[in-house]
N, C-alpha and C positions, 0 to 999 in steps of 0.2 A: 072733455074740453069743451068750453061755451063757445057760443057763437056769437057775433055782434051783429051779424045781418043774415039774411037766410042763403047767401052765397058762397059760405065757407068759412072756414076758422079765422080767428083774429091772428095775424101776423105777429103780434106782440107776443101772444101766448106760444105761437107754433115756434118762434125764435126767441124765446126768452132764455134765462139763465140757464134753465135745465137742459133745453135744445143745444144751447150753445157748447154744453159740454158732452153732447151726444144723446142726452135724454136717458129715461130708466130702460129704454129698450137696448141700450148696448151692450154686446157681449165684450166681458173684460175678464181676463185670468191675470193681469200683473197690474196693479194699480200704480199711478204715477210716483207713488213713495216706494215702490218696489216691493208690495205686499202681495203673496200669492193669494188667489181668489178661488175657493172651492164652492161656497154657498149660492150655487147658482139657481134661477128659476128653473122649474121644471122642463120648459122648452128649450132651457140652454144647456141641461146637464150632459147631452151629447158631446159638448166641447170641452169638457173638463178633462183633458188626456194628461197623461203621465208622461214626463220629459225628462230624459237622461241627463245627466252633467255635461256628458259629451255634445248632446244636442244643444243645448242652452250656450256653452261655449262657442259652438260653432254658429249660432244666431248672432252672438255678440261680435264675433271675428268678420262675419259678413257685413253687419252693419256699420262697423267701423271702417272696414277697407272701402265700403260703398260710399260712406261720407268723405273719404280722402279723395276718391275719384272726382266726387263733386266738387270738392274745395279746389283742387288742383286744376280741374277743366276751368273754372270760375276765374281762377289767377292766370292761367293761360289765356283767357279771352281779354282781362285786362290789359295784357301785355300785348296784345295784337297777334297772339298764335292762333286763335280761333275767332271764326267770323261770329258766331254767337254761342250761347250755351243755355240749355234748359237744366234749371237747378231742381234738386229735390230735397234739400236741406229740410229735416222735419218729417220726410215720409219714407224714411228707412225701413222701419218697421212693417209698413204695409207692403213695400216690394219684396222684402226678404222673406218675410212669412208667407208671401203668396207664391214667390219663385220655390221655396223649399219643399211647398206641399206639391209640387209637380212630379210626375212620375216621368222617366226617359221619353217614352210615347206620345205624351202629351204635348200640344202645340200653342204657342203663345202669339198674340198679335198684340204689339205695343203700340203706344204713341211715340212721342220723342223724348220721354222722360223716365222711361224703364230702366235705367241704369243698373239699378240694383236687381231687378230681375234677369237682366243680360248677364251679370256677374253670376247669378245662380245658375244659368245655362252653360258657363264654361266660356263666354265670349271673352276675349281679349278685350280689355278697356280701350286700347288704343285705336281698335277698331272704330269705337264709337266716335273717338276724337277726330278720325279721319274724315267721317262725315261732316262734322261741324267746323273742320277746317275748310273744307271744299275741296280735298284732294280726292275724293270719290264719292258715290252717292249710296255708300253702305256696302261694304267689302265682303261681308260674310254670306254664307249659303244658308237662307231659312230652313231647308231640309236638313241640313247637317246639325243645327243647333236646335231644331225646333222652335225657333225663335224668328219672327219676321223681321222684315226690315221697318225701320222707323217709318212711322206715318205722320206726315206734317198736315194732312188734311184732316179738320177736326171731326172726329167720329167715324170717319171712312171705314177704319179697321174693324168696327163691329159687324158690318155687312160682310166683309171678306171673312171674318171668324165665322159667322154663321155660315157662310157658304161652304167653308171649309169643314166644319162640323157635320153638316149635312152629307158631304162626301164622305165623311168617315162612316156615317151611317150605312151607306150604299157599299163601302169597301167591306162591311162586316167586322168592325173591329170596336162595336158598342154592343153592351149587353150579353156578351158570349160567357161570360163568368171566368174567363182567363185573365187574372191579374197582369200577366205579362203581355196581353194583347190589347185589352180594352183600354181605349183612350179618349181623352176630352179636349176641349179646347178653352183658352181663357182669352176674353177679350178685354184689353186694360182702356180705360178713358177716366176723364175727368168730370167734376161736376159742371164745368161749362158745356162739356159735349152733350151732356145729358140733355141739353136743349136743342140739338140737331136732330132734324128729320132722319137723318140716317140711322141714328142711334135707336130711334122708335121705331122706325121700318124693320131693323135688325130684331127688336123685341118680338114683333109680331111674327115673323118668318120663324124665329127660334121656338116661340110657343106653338105654333101651327104645326110645326114639322117635329116638335119635340126633340130639337136638336141637342147634343150633349155639349153645350157652351155655358161657361161661367162668365157673366158680365161682372168684370171686377171694377167698380167705380172708386176712384180714389178722390174722396170728396175733401178736398184740401179748402174748401170754402171760398175760394175767389176764382171766378173765370176771367183770369186777367185782371181787370179793375172791377168786375161787377160781382158783389157778394151773393152768397147762395139766397138770400132772401128774396133777391129780384128775380130768381130762376125757378122757383116752385113754392108752393103753399103747404106741401106735406113733406116730412122727410124723403129723401129720395129712394129708399130702400122699399117703401111702401107702394110706389109706381109699379113694381112688379105683379102685385095683385090685378091691376087693371088689365094685363096682358095675360094672366093665367097661369102664372108660375111664382114660385115664393121668393122672397127677398128678406135679406138680413142684413142689419146694421152692426158692425164690429167696431171697436176701439182700433183704430188704424196705427195709434202711437204704441200698441202692445203686440209685439211680434208673436207671442204665444197664441193669442185669441185670434191673430190674423191667420196664423198657420191652422189651428184647429178648425175654424170656420170654412176657409178654403179647401182644406183637404175633404171635408165633409160634402161640399158643393161640387168638388170634381169627381168624387166617388158616386155621387148620385147621379152625375151626369154619365159617366163610365158605365154605370148599370143600366142606362137607358131611361132614367126617370127623367130627362128634360134638363131644361136651364135653370139657373138660379141667378138672382142679382146679389151680388156683395157690395154692401157700401162701406168701404173702409173710411171712417170718419177721423180725419186728420186735419193738419193744418200747413201750410205753404210758409214755412219761417223765412225763406229768401224771396227773391223777385219771381215772378212768371218766366222770364228768360233774362239775360244779362242786358236786353236793351229795355227793361222796365225799370220804373222807378215806385215801388210800393208804397213810398212814405207819401205819395200824392193822393192816395185814396184810402189807406187804412190807418188806424190808431196804434201807436206804439205800445199802448197799455195792452192791447190784443195779443202781441207779439210777445210781451213779456209774460202774460198768462199763459201761453203755450210754451214756452221756455221750459216751465216748471213741469212739463208733461213730456220732455225729451225721451224719444224711446229708446236710445242707448243708455242714458244715465240710469234709467228705472231698471233695467237688467243688469247693468253694473252694481248697484246697490244690492240687487237680489242675490247676485253671485258672490258678492262679498259677506254679505250677511249671513247666508247660509253655508259658508265654507266650501263652495263649489269652483272656485277658482284661487290659486295662490297669486301673490304680487307678482312673481315671475312671469304669469301667464299675460297680465296686462302689459308688462313692459315689453314682452316678446311681440305682442300686437300692435303697440306703438311702434317699435322698430320695424315691424312688417310694413305698416302703413307707411314711414317715412321711406322705405326702399321703393315702395309702390309709388309714391310721390315722385322721386328721383327718376324712376323708370318712366313714367308719363312725362314728365318733362322733356327728358332727353329724347324720347320716342317721338314724341310730337314734332320737336323743333328738326328731327332728322328725317321727316316724311318728305319723300321726293314730289316735286310737282308733277301733276298729271300731264300725259301728252295730250296737247288740244284736240287732236282727232280722235281720242280715246272715248269722246263721247258719242260717237257713232258705232261703237263695237257691239255693244249688247241692246241696241234698241230692239232688234228682231232676231230670232235665231238665225234666219237667212236674211242678209241685206237686200232692201228692195232697190228696184232700178231710181227710184225717186230719191230715197235717202243717199243711194250711191253718188248721184250727181250733186246733191248738197255737200257730202262730204269732198268729192273732188273741188267743187267750188270752193269750199272753205280752206282747202289745202293750197289752193293756187293764191288765195289771198294772204296767207302766211307766209307763202314763198317769196312775196314781193318785199317783205321785211328782211328775210334772209339775204337776198340780193343787195339790198340797199346797205 
Protein backbone atom coordinates (compact mmCIF):
# COMPACT_ATOMS: atom_id res chain seq x y z
CA UNK A 1 0.00 0.00 0.00
CA UNK A 2 1.48 3.32 -1.00
CA UNK A 3 1.43 6.41 1.16
CA UNK A 4 0.69 9.96 0.08
CA UNK A 5 2.28 11.45 3.19
CA UNK A 6 4.40 10.41 6.11
CA UNK A 7 1.39 10.12 8.41
CA UNK A 8 -0.55 7.15 7.08
CA UNK A 9 -2.18 5.45 4.12
CA UNK A 10 -4.14 7.19 1.43
CA UNK A 11 -7.85 6.89 2.32
CA UNK A 12 -8.70 6.45 -1.35
CA UNK A 13 -6.63 3.26 -1.31
CA UNK A 14 -7.81 2.05 2.08
CA UNK A 15 -11.46 2.45 1.14
CA UNK A 16 -11.18 1.85 -2.60
CA UNK A 17 -13.30 -0.67 -4.56
CA UNK A 18 -11.47 -3.67 -3.11
CA UNK A 19 -11.99 -2.61 0.49
CA UNK A 20 -15.60 -1.70 -0.18
CA UNK A 21 -16.18 -5.41 -0.80
CA UNK A 22 -14.10 -6.46 2.18
CA UNK A 23 -10.69 -6.70 0.54
CA UNK A 24 -8.54 -9.78 -0.12
CA UNK A 25 -8.25 -10.54 3.60
CA UNK A 26 -11.95 -11.44 3.82
CA UNK A 27 -12.77 -15.00 4.95
CA UNK A 28 -15.49 -16.29 2.60
CA UNK A 29 -16.89 -19.81 2.17
CA UNK A 30 -19.98 -19.00 0.10
CA UNK A 31 -19.87 -16.40 -2.66
CA UNK A 32 -22.74 -14.00 -3.43
CA UNK A 33 -23.50 -16.25 -6.42
CA UNK A 34 -23.97 -19.25 -4.13
CA UNK A 35 -20.68 -20.99 -4.99
CA UNK A 36 -18.85 -22.90 -2.24
CA UNK A 37 -15.25 -21.78 -1.74
CA UNK A 38 -12.60 -24.34 -0.71
CA UNK A 39 -9.37 -22.90 -2.12
CA UNK A 40 -8.54 -20.71 0.86
CA UNK A 41 -5.23 -19.05 1.74
CA UNK A 42 -3.17 -21.13 4.20
CA UNK A 43 -4.02 -18.84 7.12
CA UNK A 44 -7.74 -19.41 6.49
CA UNK A 45 -7.73 -23.18 5.87
CA UNK A 46 -8.84 -23.87 9.44
CA UNK A 47 -12.18 -22.26 8.61
CA UNK A 48 -13.03 -24.63 5.73
CA UNK A 49 -15.51 -26.75 7.66
CA UNK A 50 -17.81 -29.46 6.39
CA UNK A 51 -21.47 -28.61 6.83
CA UNK A 52 -24.28 -31.15 6.80
CA UNK A 53 -27.42 -30.59 4.76
CA UNK A 54 -29.33 -30.35 8.03
CA UNK A 55 -27.03 -27.57 9.29
CA UNK A 56 -27.40 -25.63 6.05
CA UNK A 57 -31.17 -25.90 6.08
CA UNK A 58 -31.14 -24.82 9.71
CA UNK A 59 -29.11 -21.72 8.86
CA UNK A 60 -31.55 -20.88 6.09
CA UNK A 61 -34.58 -21.27 8.35
CA UNK A 62 -32.99 -19.14 11.07
CA UNK A 63 -32.19 -16.32 8.66
CA UNK A 64 -35.63 -16.30 7.02
CA UNK A 65 -37.45 -16.25 10.35
CA UNK A 66 -35.11 -13.61 11.76
CA UNK A 67 -35.79 -11.41 8.74
CA UNK A 68 -39.53 -11.90 9.27
CA UNK A 69 -39.20 -10.78 12.88
CA UNK A 70 -37.45 -7.67 11.64
CA UNK A 71 -39.94 -6.82 8.90
CA UNK A 72 -42.94 -7.42 11.17
CA UNK A 73 -41.48 -5.27 13.93
CA UNK A 74 -40.75 -2.50 11.45
CA UNK A 75 -44.35 -2.64 10.22
CA UNK A 76 -45.67 -2.62 13.78
CA UNK A 77 -43.67 0.50 14.52
CA UNK A 78 -45.05 2.20 11.41
CA UNK A 79 -48.55 1.40 12.68
CA UNK A 80 -47.82 2.98 16.05
CA UNK A 81 -47.55 -0.29 17.97
CA UNK A 82 -43.84 0.12 18.83
CA UNK A 83 -42.08 3.26 19.89
CA UNK A 84 -38.97 2.46 17.85
CA UNK A 85 -37.25 -0.52 16.24
CA UNK A 86 -33.60 -1.19 15.40
CA UNK A 87 -33.50 -2.96 12.03
CA UNK A 88 -31.09 -5.74 11.08
CA UNK A 89 -32.02 -6.19 7.40
CA UNK A 90 -28.96 -7.56 5.59
CA UNK A 91 -27.15 -8.63 8.75
CA UNK A 92 -28.92 -11.97 9.25
CA UNK A 93 -25.92 -14.12 8.32
CA UNK A 94 -23.60 -12.30 10.72
CA UNK A 95 -26.01 -12.84 13.60
CA UNK A 96 -27.10 -16.39 12.87
CA UNK A 97 -23.55 -17.53 12.15
CA UNK A 98 -22.33 -16.07 15.43
CA UNK A 99 -25.38 -17.26 17.36
CA UNK A 100 -25.20 -20.87 16.21
CA UNK A 101 -21.48 -21.07 17.00
CA UNK A 102 -22.26 -20.67 20.71
CA UNK A 103 -22.38 -23.48 23.24
CA UNK A 104 -25.06 -23.48 25.96
CA UNK A 105 -22.61 -22.28 28.63
CA UNK A 106 -21.34 -19.31 26.62
CA UNK A 107 -22.69 -15.86 27.42
CA UNK A 108 -23.71 -13.06 25.03
CA UNK A 109 -23.67 -9.32 25.64
CA UNK A 110 -25.75 -7.70 22.85
CA UNK A 111 -26.39 -4.21 21.60
CA UNK A 112 -30.01 -3.37 20.72
CA UNK A 113 -29.95 -5.04 17.28
CA UNK A 114 -29.04 -8.69 17.97
CA UNK A 115 -32.49 -10.09 17.22
CA UNK A 116 -30.99 -13.02 15.31
CA UNK A 117 -28.66 -13.96 18.16
CA UNK A 118 -31.59 -13.72 20.56
CA UNK A 119 -33.48 -16.13 18.29
CA UNK A 120 -30.57 -18.58 18.44
CA UNK A 121 -30.59 -18.40 22.24
CA UNK A 122 -34.25 -19.43 22.35
CA UNK A 123 -35.63 -16.04 23.31
CA UNK A 124 -39.29 -15.47 22.37
CA UNK A 125 -39.20 -12.50 19.94
CA UNK A 126 -42.28 -11.09 21.65
CA UNK A 127 -40.02 -10.31 24.58
CA UNK A 128 -37.96 -8.12 22.29
CA UNK A 129 -41.10 -6.33 21.15
CA UNK A 130 -42.10 -5.67 24.75
CA UNK A 131 -38.96 -3.63 25.22
CA UNK A 132 -39.50 -1.55 22.08
CA UNK A 133 -43.21 -1.17 22.86
CA UNK A 134 -42.27 0.30 26.20
CA UNK A 135 -44.22 -2.11 28.39
CA UNK A 136 -41.06 -3.39 30.08
CA UNK A 137 -37.34 -2.78 30.19
CA UNK A 138 -36.40 -6.24 28.99
CA UNK A 139 -38.35 -9.09 30.53
CA UNK A 140 -35.96 -12.00 30.07
CA UNK A 141 -33.53 -13.48 32.58
CA UNK A 142 -29.97 -13.02 31.21
CA UNK A 143 -28.75 -16.00 33.19
CA UNK A 144 -31.46 -18.32 31.90
CA UNK A 145 -30.77 -17.57 28.24
CA UNK A 146 -27.09 -16.66 28.62
CA UNK A 147 -28.09 -13.54 26.72
CA UNK A 148 -27.84 -10.14 28.36
CA UNK A 149 -30.41 -7.39 28.24
CA UNK A 150 -30.21 -5.06 25.26
CA UNK A 151 -27.72 -2.23 25.79
CA UNK A 152 -28.66 1.20 24.49
CA UNK A 153 -25.51 2.99 25.70
CA UNK A 154 -23.18 2.60 22.73
CA UNK A 155 -20.28 0.26 23.48
CA UNK A 156 -20.92 -0.12 27.22
CA UNK A 157 -21.63 -3.85 26.85
CA UNK A 158 -18.04 -4.56 25.80
CA UNK A 159 -16.84 -3.59 29.29
CA UNK A 160 -19.59 -5.66 30.87
CA UNK A 161 -18.60 -8.63 28.70
CA UNK A 162 -14.93 -8.31 29.57
CA UNK A 163 -15.67 -8.15 33.27
CA UNK A 164 -17.93 -11.18 33.01
CA UNK A 165 -15.23 -13.06 31.11
CA UNK A 166 -12.69 -12.24 33.81
CA UNK A 167 -15.17 -13.60 36.34
CA UNK A 168 -15.35 -16.84 34.37
CA UNK A 169 -11.59 -17.16 34.69
CA UNK A 170 -11.86 -16.86 38.45
CA UNK A 171 -14.73 -19.36 38.54
CA UNK A 172 -12.48 -21.93 36.89
CA UNK A 173 -14.57 -22.48 33.75
CA UNK A 174 -11.85 -21.56 31.25
CA UNK A 175 -9.07 -23.80 29.96
CA UNK A 176 -10.01 -26.92 31.92
CA UNK A 177 -10.22 -29.15 28.85
CA UNK A 178 -13.84 -30.08 29.61
CA UNK A 179 -15.96 -29.11 26.57
CA UNK A 180 -19.13 -29.11 28.67
CA UNK A 181 -17.59 -26.77 31.23
CA UNK A 182 -15.25 -24.36 29.46
CA UNK A 183 -17.08 -21.17 28.51
CA UNK A 184 -16.52 -17.92 26.67
CA UNK A 185 -18.21 -14.56 26.17
CA UNK A 186 -19.25 -12.73 23.00
CA UNK A 187 -19.57 -8.96 22.98
CA UNK A 188 -21.52 -7.62 20.02
CA UNK A 189 -21.07 -4.07 18.81
CA UNK A 190 -21.10 -2.06 15.61
CA UNK A 191 -18.48 -0.14 13.67
CA UNK A 192 -19.74 3.10 15.18
CA UNK A 193 -19.16 1.77 18.70
CA UNK A 194 -15.54 1.02 17.80
CA UNK A 195 -14.92 4.77 18.16
CA UNK A 196 -16.14 4.76 21.76
CA UNK A 197 -13.72 4.86 24.67
CA UNK A 198 -15.52 1.99 26.41
CA UNK A 199 -14.71 -0.38 23.55
CA UNK A 200 -11.03 0.52 23.54
CA UNK A 201 -10.87 0.20 27.33
CA UNK A 202 -12.46 -3.24 27.03
CA UNK A 203 -9.78 -4.21 24.52
CA UNK A 204 -7.07 -3.14 26.97
CA UNK A 205 -8.50 -5.07 29.92
CA UNK A 206 -9.24 -8.16 27.82
CA UNK A 207 -5.70 -8.22 26.47
CA UNK A 208 -4.09 -7.53 29.84
CA UNK A 209 -6.00 -10.30 31.60
CA UNK A 210 -6.19 -12.69 28.65
CA UNK A 211 -9.96 -12.72 29.09
CA UNK A 212 -12.03 -15.36 27.25
CA UNK A 213 -14.04 -12.87 25.19
CA UNK A 214 -14.79 -12.60 21.48
CA UNK A 215 -15.36 -9.05 20.34
CA UNK A 216 -17.80 -9.42 17.44
CA UNK A 217 -18.06 -6.23 15.41
CA UNK A 218 -20.83 -6.10 12.84
CA UNK A 219 -19.32 -3.56 10.49
CA UNK A 220 -22.39 -2.48 8.55
CA UNK A 221 -20.37 0.53 7.32
CA UNK A 222 -22.59 3.23 8.80
CA UNK A 223 -22.45 4.65 12.31
CA UNK A 224 -25.95 6.12 11.94
CA UNK A 225 -25.05 8.72 9.27
CA UNK A 226 -21.24 8.54 9.44
CA UNK A 227 -19.49 6.21 6.95
CA UNK A 228 -16.72 3.84 8.02
CA UNK A 229 -14.01 5.94 6.33
CA UNK A 230 -14.75 8.72 8.84
CA UNK A 231 -13.99 6.35 11.72
CA UNK A 232 -10.78 4.54 10.86
CA UNK A 233 -7.76 4.68 8.55
CA UNK A 234 -7.25 0.90 8.58
CA UNK A 235 -9.65 -2.07 8.45
CA UNK A 236 -11.19 -2.45 11.88
CA UNK A 237 -9.96 -5.99 12.48
CA UNK A 238 -6.35 -4.76 12.28
CA UNK A 239 -6.86 -2.65 15.39
CA UNK A 240 -6.68 -5.80 17.50
CA UNK A 241 -2.96 -6.16 16.86
CA UNK A 242 -2.34 -2.84 18.56
CA UNK A 243 -3.88 -4.23 21.74
CA UNK A 244 -2.03 -7.55 21.53
CA UNK A 245 -4.59 -10.06 20.31
CA UNK A 246 -5.60 -11.38 16.89
CA UNK A 247 -8.25 -9.98 14.59
CA UNK A 248 -9.94 -11.48 11.57
CA UNK A 249 -12.33 -10.11 8.95
CA UNK A 250 -15.12 -12.37 7.72
CA UNK A 251 -17.78 -11.95 5.06
CA UNK A 252 -20.68 -11.00 7.31
CA UNK A 253 -23.16 -11.89 4.55
CA UNK A 254 -21.84 -15.46 4.48
CA UNK A 255 -23.40 -17.48 7.28
CA UNK A 256 -21.00 -20.40 6.77
CA UNK A 257 -17.86 -18.29 7.09
CA UNK A 258 -19.27 -16.33 10.03
CA UNK A 259 -20.09 -19.56 11.84
CA UNK A 260 -16.64 -21.04 11.18
CA UNK A 261 -14.70 -17.95 12.24
CA UNK A 262 -16.78 -17.34 15.36
CA UNK A 263 -16.58 -20.99 16.37
CA UNK A 264 -12.78 -20.89 16.12
CA UNK A 265 -12.57 -17.63 18.10
CA UNK A 266 -14.87 -18.98 20.81
CA UNK A 267 -12.90 -22.20 21.12
CA UNK A 268 -9.68 -20.24 21.40
CA UNK A 269 -11.22 -18.22 24.23
CA UNK A 270 -12.57 -21.31 26.01
CA UNK A 271 -9.12 -22.90 25.94
CA UNK A 272 -7.66 -19.88 27.72
CA UNK A 273 -5.90 -18.33 24.74
CA UNK A 274 -7.54 -14.96 25.21
CA UNK A 275 -9.59 -12.51 23.18
CA UNK A 276 -10.18 -12.22 19.44
CA UNK A 277 -11.69 -9.42 17.38
CA UNK A 278 -14.02 -10.66 14.64
CA UNK A 279 -15.04 -8.05 12.10
CA UNK A 280 -18.13 -9.24 10.23
CA UNK A 281 -18.06 -7.13 7.08
CA UNK A 282 -21.67 -6.55 6.09
CA UNK A 283 -24.08 -3.76 5.15
CA UNK A 284 -27.08 -2.20 6.84
CA UNK A 285 -29.75 -2.49 4.15
CA UNK A 286 -32.34 -0.61 6.16
CA UNK A 287 -32.27 2.39 8.44
CA UNK A 288 -30.27 2.66 11.64
CA UNK A 289 -33.60 2.68 13.48
CA UNK A 290 -37.11 3.51 12.39
CA UNK A 291 -36.43 7.16 13.28
CA UNK A 292 -33.66 7.36 10.68
CA UNK A 293 -33.83 8.29 6.99
CA UNK A 294 -30.76 6.77 5.27
CA UNK A 295 -31.65 8.35 1.90
CA UNK A 296 -30.36 11.64 3.31
CA UNK A 297 -26.77 10.46 3.65
CA UNK A 298 -26.06 7.45 1.42
CA UNK A 299 -26.42 6.60 -2.25
CA UNK A 300 -29.06 4.24 -3.56
CA UNK A 301 -26.38 2.69 -5.81
CA UNK A 302 -24.61 1.35 -2.73
CA UNK A 303 -27.82 -0.28 -1.50
CA UNK A 304 -28.45 -1.87 -4.89
CA UNK A 305 -24.87 -3.14 -4.96
CA UNK A 306 -25.31 -4.86 -1.61
CA UNK A 307 -28.68 -6.33 -2.51
CA UNK A 308 -26.73 -8.63 -4.82
CA UNK A 309 -24.90 -9.95 -1.75
CA UNK A 310 -28.08 -10.87 0.12
CA UNK A 311 -27.18 -13.53 2.74
CA UNK A 312 -30.43 -15.46 2.40
CA UNK A 313 -30.48 -15.51 -1.40
CA UNK A 314 -26.96 -16.92 -1.71
CA UNK A 315 -27.69 -19.82 0.64
CA UNK A 316 -30.98 -20.52 -1.11
CA UNK A 317 -29.17 -20.76 -4.44
CA UNK A 318 -26.59 -23.13 -2.93
CA UNK A 319 -29.26 -25.39 -1.42
CA UNK A 320 -31.24 -25.61 -4.66
CA UNK A 321 -28.25 -26.01 -6.95
CA UNK A 322 -26.85 -28.88 -4.91
CA UNK A 323 -30.15 -30.66 -4.28
CA UNK A 324 -29.94 -30.14 -0.52
CA UNK A 325 -33.53 -28.94 -0.11
CA UNK A 326 -36.76 -29.73 -1.92
CA UNK A 327 -39.31 -27.16 -3.02
CA UNK A 328 -41.55 -28.25 -0.16
CA UNK A 329 -38.86 -27.19 2.31
CA UNK A 330 -38.95 -23.60 1.11
CA UNK A 331 -42.75 -23.61 1.08
CA UNK A 332 -42.79 -24.85 4.66
CA UNK A 333 -40.38 -22.13 5.77
CA UNK A 334 -42.53 -19.50 4.10
CA UNK A 335 -45.62 -20.81 5.88
CA UNK A 336 -43.74 -20.85 9.19
CA UNK A 337 -42.65 -17.25 8.62
CA UNK A 338 -46.22 -16.21 7.89
CA UNK A 339 -47.41 -17.86 11.09
CA UNK A 340 -44.62 -16.20 13.05
CA UNK A 341 -45.64 -12.84 11.61
CA UNK A 342 -49.26 -13.36 12.67
CA UNK A 343 -48.16 -14.40 16.16
CA UNK A 344 -46.03 -11.30 16.54
CA UNK A 345 -48.81 -8.97 15.37
CA UNK A 346 -51.39 -10.49 17.68
CA UNK A 347 -49.05 -10.86 20.62
CA UNK A 348 -47.74 -7.31 20.38
CA UNK A 349 -51.18 -5.73 20.36
CA UNK A 350 -52.31 -7.94 23.24
CA UNK A 351 -49.52 -6.85 25.59
CA UNK A 352 -51.02 -5.29 28.70
CA UNK A 353 -49.94 -1.83 29.74
CA UNK A 354 -47.57 -1.96 32.72
CA UNK A 355 -48.60 -0.83 36.18
CA UNK A 356 -47.18 2.68 36.66
CA UNK A 357 -45.71 1.74 40.04
CA UNK A 358 -43.96 -1.32 38.59
CA UNK A 359 -40.99 0.88 37.68
CA UNK A 360 -39.96 0.82 41.35
CA UNK A 361 -40.11 -2.97 41.78
CA UNK A 362 -36.70 -4.06 40.55
CA UNK A 363 -34.43 -1.08 41.05
CA UNK A 364 -32.84 -2.73 44.09
CA UNK A 365 -33.12 -6.21 45.58
CA UNK A 366 -34.47 -4.51 48.72
CA UNK A 367 -36.18 -1.16 48.28
CA UNK A 368 -34.43 1.75 49.95
CA UNK A 369 -36.10 4.33 52.17
CA UNK A 370 -35.54 7.05 49.60
CA UNK A 371 -36.98 4.98 46.75
CA UNK A 372 -39.97 3.98 48.88
CA UNK A 373 -40.70 7.67 49.49
CA UNK A 374 -40.54 8.35 45.75
CA UNK A 375 -42.88 5.43 45.08
CA UNK A 376 -45.38 6.56 47.69
CA UNK A 377 -45.31 10.12 46.40
CA UNK A 378 -45.94 8.95 42.85
CA UNK A 379 -48.77 6.71 44.05
CA UNK A 380 -50.39 9.66 45.78
CA UNK A 381 -50.08 11.70 42.58
CA UNK A 382 -51.76 8.96 40.53
CA UNK A 383 -54.54 8.60 43.13
CA UNK A 384 -55.65 12.17 42.45
CA UNK A 385 -56.67 11.17 38.94
CA UNK A 386 -58.58 8.11 40.17
CA UNK A 387 -60.59 10.28 42.56
CA UNK A 388 -61.36 12.77 39.79
